[in-house]
TORKOL-4160 file (C-alpha; in steps of 0.2 Angstrom, whole numbers, padded with zeros to 4 digits, m for minus):
104
<pt num="1" X="0092" Y="m0126" Z="0068"/>
<pt num="2" X="0090" Y="m0143" Z="0076"/>
<pt num="3" X="0100" Y="m0145" Z="0089"/>
<pt num="4" X="0099" Y="m0165" Z="0092"/>
<pt num="5" X="0113" Y="m0172" Z="0108"/>
<pt num="6" X="0116" Y="m0188" Z="0107"/>
<pt num="7" X="0125" Y="m0195" Z="0122"/>
<pt num="8" X="0132" Y="m0210" Z="0125"/>
<pt num="9" X="0148" Y="m0219" Z="0139"/>
<pt num="10" X="0159" Y="m0210" Z="0130"/>
<pt num="11" X="0156" Y="m0203" Z="0113"/>
<pt num="12" X="0163" Y="m0218" Z="0101"/>
<pt num="13" X="0148" Y="m0229" Z="0095"/>
<pt num="14" X="0136" Y="m0215" Z="0095"/>
<pt num="15" X="0148" Y="m0203" Z="0082"/>
<pt num="16" X="0144" Y="m0217" Z="0070"/>
<pt num="17" X="0126" Y="m0214" Z="0072"/>
<pt num="18" X="0127" Y="m0193" Z="0070"/>
<pt num="19" X="0133" Y="m0195" Z="0050"/>
<pt num="20" X="0117" Y="m0208" Z="0049"/>
<pt num="21" X="0106" Y="m0194" Z="0058"/>
<pt num="22" X="0116" Y="m0180" Z="0047"/>
<pt num="23" X="0111" Y="m0189" Z="0032"/>
<pt num="24" X="0094" Y="m0194" Z="0035"/>
<pt num="25" X="0093" Y="m0173" Z="0039"/>
<pt num="26" X="0099" Y="m0169" Z="0024"/>
<pt num="27" X="0086" Y="m0181" Z="0013"/>
<pt num="28" X="0073" Y="m0172" Z="0022"/>
<pt num="29" X="0074" Y="m0155" Z="0020"/>
<pt num="30" X="0078" Y="m0153" Z="0040"/>
<pt num="31" X="0091" Y="m0140" Z="0046"/>
<pt num="32" X="0098" Y="m0149" Z="0062"/>
<pt num="33" X="0116" Y="m0149" Z="0072"/>
<pt num="34" X="0117" Y="m0168" Z="0079"/>
<pt num="35" X="0132" Y="m0172" Z="0089"/>
<pt num="36" X="0139" Y="m0186" Z="0101"/>
<pt num="37" X="0145" Y="m0185" Z="0117"/>
<pt num="38" X="0152" Y="m0193" Z="0132"/>
<pt num="39" X="0140" Y="m0192" Z="0145"/>
<pt num="40" X="0152" Y="m0185" Z="0156"/>
<pt num="41" X="0150" Y="m0169" Z="0147"/>
<pt num="42" X="0131" Y="m0168" Z="0149"/>
<pt num="43" X="0131" Y="m0153" Z="0160"/>
<pt num="44" X="0141" Y="m0143" Z="0146"/>
<pt num="45" X="0131" Y="m0150" Z="0132"/>
<pt num="46" X="0114" Y="m0154" Z="0139"/>
<pt num="47" X="0106" Y="m0135" Z="0142"/>
<pt num="48" X="0111" Y="m0134" Z="0122"/>
<pt num="49" X="0101" Y="m0147" Z="0118"/>
<pt num="50" X="0085" Y="m0147" Z="0110"/>
<pt num="51" X="0081" Y="m0165" Z="0111"/>
<pt num="52" X="0094" Y="m0177" Z="0119"/>
<pt num="53" X="0093" Y="m0196" Z="0112"/>
<pt num="54" X="0102" Y="m0209" Z="0125"/>
<pt num="55" X="0112" Y="m0221" Z="0117"/>
<pt num="56" X="0103" Y="m0237" Z="0119"/>
<pt num="57" X="0118" Y="m0243" Z="0133"/>
<pt num="58" X="0113" Y="m0226" Z="0144"/>
<pt num="59" X="0095" Y="m0233" Z="0146"/>
<pt num="60" X="0097" Y="m0231" Z="0166"/>
<pt num="61" X="0103" Y="m0211" Z="0166"/>
<pt num="62" X="0086" Y="m0208" Z="0159"/>
<pt num="63" X="0081" Y="m0204" Z="0173"/>
<pt num="64" X="0093" Y="m0196" Z="0181"/>
<pt num="65" X="0095" Y="m0183" Z="0167"/>
<pt num="66" X="0078" Y="m0178" Z="0167"/>
<pt num="67" X="0078" Y="m0175" Z="0185"/>
<pt num="68" X="0095" Y="m0166" Z="0182"/>
<pt num="69" X="0088" Y="m0154" Z="0168"/>
<pt num="70" X="0071" Y="m0158" Z="0168"/>
<pt num="71" X="0068" Y="m0140" Z="0172"/>
<pt num="72" X="0074" Y="m0134" Z="0158"/>
<pt num="73" X="0062" Y="m0143" Z="0147"/>
<pt num="74" X="0071" Y="m0150" Z="0136"/>
<pt num="75" X="0063" Y="m0169" Z="0130"/>
<pt num="76" X="0075" Y="m0185" Z="0133"/>
<pt num="77" X="0071" Y="m0201" Z="0126"/>
<pt num="78" X="0082" Y="m0216" Z="0123"/>
<pt num="79" X="0089" Y="m0225" Z="0106"/>
<pt num="80" X="0078" Y="m0238" Z="0100"/>
<pt num="81" X="0090" Y="m0252" Z="0104"/>
<pt num="82" X="0086" Y="m0260" Z="0085"/>
<pt num="83" X="0089" Y="m0242" Z="0078"/>
<pt num="84" X="0106" Y="m0240" Z="0085"/>
<pt num="85" X="0114" Y="m0257" Z="0079"/>
<pt num="86" X="0109" Y="m0255" Z="0063"/>
<pt num="87" X="0114" Y="m0238" Z="0062"/>
<pt num="88" X="0096" Y="m0232" Z="0058"/>
<pt num="89" X="0098" Y="m0212" Z="0056"/>
<pt num="90" X="0082" Y="m0208" Z="0049"/>
<pt num="91" X="0073" Y="m0220" Z="0059"/>
<pt num="92" X="0081" Y="m0210" Z="0074"/>
<pt num="93" X="0078" Y="m0193" Z="0069"/>
<pt num="94" X="0058" Y="m0196" Z="0066"/>
<pt num="95" X="0058" Y="m0204" Z="0082"/>
<pt num="96" X="0067" Y="m0187" Z="0090"/>
<pt num="97" X="0053" Y="m0176" Z="0077"/>
<pt num="98" X="0040" Y="m0187" Z="0085"/>
<pt num="99" X="0044" Y="m0184" Z="0101"/>
<pt num="100" X="0050" Y="m0163" Z="0101"/>
<pt num="101" X="0030" Y="m0166" Z="0091"/>
<pt num="102" X="0023" Y="m0174" Z="0108"/>
<pt num="103" X="0031" Y="m0163" Z="0118"/>
<pt num="104" X="0023" Y="m0145" Z="0112"/>
């Protein structure tokens, strides 16, 4: 099972996007877990993730995350602001899958 973690300032706004990503995964027959957390929970949740998606408002934390967790081989990416604003779970999932494929 693919474990996708979304991080944002408080974990609230990305919570809605999680549902959209889960729906898209079901439509694509992809077995995954998708959960949103506050950035403050990163130390607890990142080590369990296959990929971490940062909300657009957290873009400035990307390098910090890569430096802190980079030795664990977990890819990080920032969610496209248009897909985030439109709550386009399918596009976000496709981008995450492409990022995972690129990291192989």
